[in-house]
N, C-alpha and C positions, 0 to 999 in steps of 0.2 A: 491505530491502524484503521484503515477504511473498510467498513463492513461490506459496502457494495463492491469494491475492488476485490476483496477477499472472495466473495461469492463468484465474481466474474472470472477469477483465475483458479478457483478450487471446486467449482460446481460438479466436476467429474472425479473428484479425489476419493479414492477408496477409504482412506482413514476417516473422512467426514461422513461418508455414506454408512459406515459401520456404526456410527454414533446415533443414527436415526432409529427411533423405536418402531419404525414401519418400513416397508419396502416401497420404493417409488422408481418409476422409469427415470433414469439419469437425465435424459434430455429435458424432462419437465422442470428440472432445477436450473437449467441454463437460462440466464437473463437474455432477453431479446436485445438489450443494449445497456450501456452504462453511461451515466452522467456524473462526472467526478469534479467537484469544486474544491480546489485547494486540498487534494487528497494527501493523506499521510501514508506514503507507500514504503518508506524506509523502515525496515523492522529493527534497525539498530540505532534509533535516534537517541537512546540513553547515553551512549558514548559521546555523541555530538554535544548533548546538553551538559555532560560532565566537563567537557573541554571548555565550554562557554561559561560555566557556573562560577569559576574562580573560587572565592571564599564564601559564596552564598549558601548558607546552610538550608535556607528555604528551598532553593532549587534542588539541592542534593536530596532532601526529603521527598520532594515531588517526583524525582527520578525513581526513588524506591517505590513510591506509590504506583507510578506508571508501570514499572517492571512487575510489581505484584499483580496488577490487573491483567497485563498482557501475558505474563509467563508463569504466574503463580509463585514467584520467588523474587527477592530483591537483587539476586545475582544470577541472571540467566546464563546458561551455557551457550556456546556457539551453535550447538545443534538446535536448541530452542529458538534462538534468533533466526537461524536459517529456515526453520520450519514455518516461521511467520512471514518470510520474505514474499512480497507480492511481485516486485519487479522480476525476480528470477522465475516466476511462474507464468509470465506472459508468453503465450504460444498461439498456435493456429486455432485453438479452441476458445480463445478469449473473444467474447462478443464485441460487436462494434462499440467503440468507446469515444466519448467526447470528454476532454479534459481541459479545464482552464486553471491557470495558476500564474503567479508573477514570475518575472524573469529570474529573480533570485531563488525561486523555488524549483526551477527546472533541474531535473536530473537527466543528463545526457544519456545515461544508461537506459532509463525508461523510454526515452524517445527512440533510441536505436533499437531496443527490444520490440517496440510496437512496429516500427518500420520493417524490421527484418522478419518478424514472426507472424504477423497477422495475415490472414488469407486475402483480405480485401483492404488495402491501405486506404482507399478512398472513403471508407466508412469509419475511419478512425481519425479524429482530429485532435491536435494538441495546439491550443491557443495560449500564447505567452504574451504578457504585457508588463509594463512597469506599474508598480503600485503608486498610489497617491503620495506616499511617503518618499518613494524613490524619485518621483518627479518633482518633489518639493511643493506639492499642492496642499 
């Protein structure tokens, strides 16, 4: 998961503020903007990796490690996965964001959420390009 994107979409979240050992004006936690390079925004990439892993025991163990780090368990519930969802939290409170990624990384859901929910679309850029591997370089 992307820490900057998480802060950008959850800076005003009651559950996170309750974890702080001090009181702070919420607006002071809002980033002025975000720069996201190849961000990992999908909270359920474990299922994708499992589908791609085939018989690879190494990848299956890595998925368990990833899930343990992100969710505290090797078998996260749908609720835990949804709670970590970044794309679903993009709204009018998300700060101006610059994102770059390759065409194969593009999630149309993210692009649509940014276009439909940000208050000033001109301040949010999504740049997509082919990687060197995709271009055969």
